[in-house]
N, C-alpha and C positions, 0 to 999 in steps of 0.2 A: 404176296409177292413185292407189294406196293411197301411194306411193315418192313420187309425185309432190306428193301434198297433203302430204305430211310436213313438205318443204320445202319449202313455201310457208307453215306456219304456222311452220314454226322463224322467217322472215325474214322473213315480219310482226314477233316476239313480241324478234329483234333488234334492230329497226329502235322498236320501244316503249321500247328499254330509254335506252336518252337522252332519250324525253319525259320521264320518267318520274327520270333521274338530275336533269335540270334544268331540272325544271317552275319554274314564276317561286312566291318567296315574297314577306312585303312586312314591313319594317321599318317602323315606325311610330314617331317622335320626336319633342317637343316643343324645339324652339334655341330661347335668351335673348343679347342684346347685350345692351350699354349702354354708353353713353356720355356723359360727362359736361361741364357747360355752365356758364360764368362765369354769372352774375347780371346783368340791364344793369337790370331795373325790381325795387324795391321799394313795399313798400304799409306804408306805417305808420302802426297805427291808438291814439291816446293819444285823454285827452281830460279832460271834468272833472267833479269829483264836489264837490255842494257838500249841505246842508244849513240846516234851517231847519224855524221852527216854522211861517212860515208858507210857500203852496206856493207862490204868486206870489215872494216872497222867493228864494228858495231857487232857483227855476230866473231871479230877472235876478239872481242868483251868476251859477249858469252860462252865460245868454246872455254879462253882462259879460265873464267871465273869455275863451268861444268867439268873439268878438266882435277880442277881444287878442293872441291868439294866432294870428287870422287873419294882423288885420295884421302882426305880426312875423316870417309864416313865407314874407310878400311882400316885405314890405321883405329878409328874406334873398336873394330873391331865387326864391321860390317860387309858379308861374305860376296864379293862382287857381282857373285853371282845374281843376289836381290838388291840389285840398283840397277836399272835397267833407262832407256829413255822413254819415256812416258809423250809431248809432246815437243815439236821444234813449226818456228812461224819467225820469218821474217815480212816488214810490208812497211811502205812507205808511209812518208806522214805527207801530208799536203798543206799550203799555207796555201788560203781564200782569203786574205785581206787586199788584196788587187783582184786585177778584170780576169786577169791568165791566173786560172789555181797552177802551182808549181807546189817540188818535190824541195822539201825545207829538212829532210833528214831519214833516217833508216829506224824504226825498232826492229829491234833482233831477242827472243823470247826462246828457251827453252826447262823443261821441265824434268824430275829424273819420278820413278816409282820406284821408291825403298818397303823392300818387304820387313817386313822387324814379329820377330816374334818372341822377344822379351816385353810386352807389354810394358815393365818400369821405365823401361831405358827410354819407351816413344819420346816425351819430351827431352830427352841429350839427344836423341838424334836429329829433333828439328834446330836445337843450339849450337851442335856440334856444323852441319849445314849451312847455318849464317854466320856462324862466324869467320868459315871458307869464304863467303863470297856472293850464300843464295841472300835471293831477293826477295821474290812471292811463296807465297805456303797459299795450295789451291785445297789441299783441304785434307781430310784422313779417314781412312772405309777400315771397319774391321772387319773381321769371321770369325769365323770357328773353324777348325781343322775335318774336326770332326760330327754329326750333327743325326749322326743315326738315331741311338739311346734317344734323343729328345722328340725328335720326328714319332719314334715308335707310340710314348710317352703320351706327344701331343697327339696321336689319335685317341690311345682312350682314352681320352679326358673327353674326346669330341664324342665320341660315341657315347658316355658317361652322360653327356650336355643332352645330348638329343633325347636320349632316354625320359632323363627328368622334361625333358617341355612334353615328349607325348606326353606320358601320366600327366599330367596336368591339365593336358588338353582334355582326357577321354578320362578324367575323371568330372569333370568339368562338363563334357556329355554325357556323362553318366555310364559310361563307354570302360571298360577296362582291356588293358593290351596282354597280348594273346602269345604271340612272339611277332617276327623279326621277319616280315617278304624279301626289300628287297633293301641295299646298304652300296651307298660308291662316295669315292674319295675325292669333292670337287676338287683338290688344293692342301698343298702345307708346302707354306713359304717363310722365309726368312728373313725379315730386314733390325736394324742399328737401334737399339731402345737409348738414344740420347747418348751424346760424348761429348766433355766440355774440356774445351782448349787456352787456355792464356796463361799469362805473362804474372808466375809468381813473387812480386817483387815487395820483401814487407822494407819496412819501413829504412830498417838502416844496412838492408844494401838492396839498393834500387838493380842491379845486375840478376836478379837472378835471376833462377832456371825456366824454362818454358812446363806446367804442368799439362799434362794432357791426364783423367779421367777416362778410363778405355770404358768403353759398351757393352753392356749387355743385350746379347743376339733375342729376338722373342722367335720363336720355333712357332708356328701357329702351324693346325690342321684344321679344315670343313670338311665336312660329314652328309649326306645326305641319307635321312636314313627311314622308309614304309615299313610300318607293323600292322600286324594283324590287330581288334580290336572286337570286340561283340558286347553286347547286355547285362553288364555288372547281374 
């Protein structure tokens, strides 16, 4: 009887060894993917700043210049609905030289946001506006009208990146990846990858126009993946 019990216990111990040797482990990694997309929409923000001792005069100067800029841009080929007011501001300028601060004049500012869909004409739009009276350039932002395909590709790249990381970690630990237990997208982001704006003036042509090199948009994705792993 005792011998039979010993044999049963021995068999149970042997059966339990594979279970312990191949018990599941988990490896969690973060994968990232990036895809570059050409920009096809630019928003140019520029405007007019004027000063005068009289607030209404300062505002009138700005209004006149803005009207001229709008007219010039429409003549250039920009649709009226793509020229929108972005910012209007009027503030007093103070003189602090005496014992009592005094208003010495007013500064009026107005900016336009101009939507451009021909990337080769962004510099020309800036030049047209400045020729018509603009004297401030606040910046240029670029975007892509459709990033759906780029987002999907970035997700696939991120998952592949996660798999490579997991396999390296598993191999270093003497494990082997067996499958995915959990996967979650941590976020998809788009941002500009550099933009250059400068006055392209050759020696023989000091009045050369503004050259704008449009940005590439970076569409990136991040995923968190948990893998099953066991010993090799």
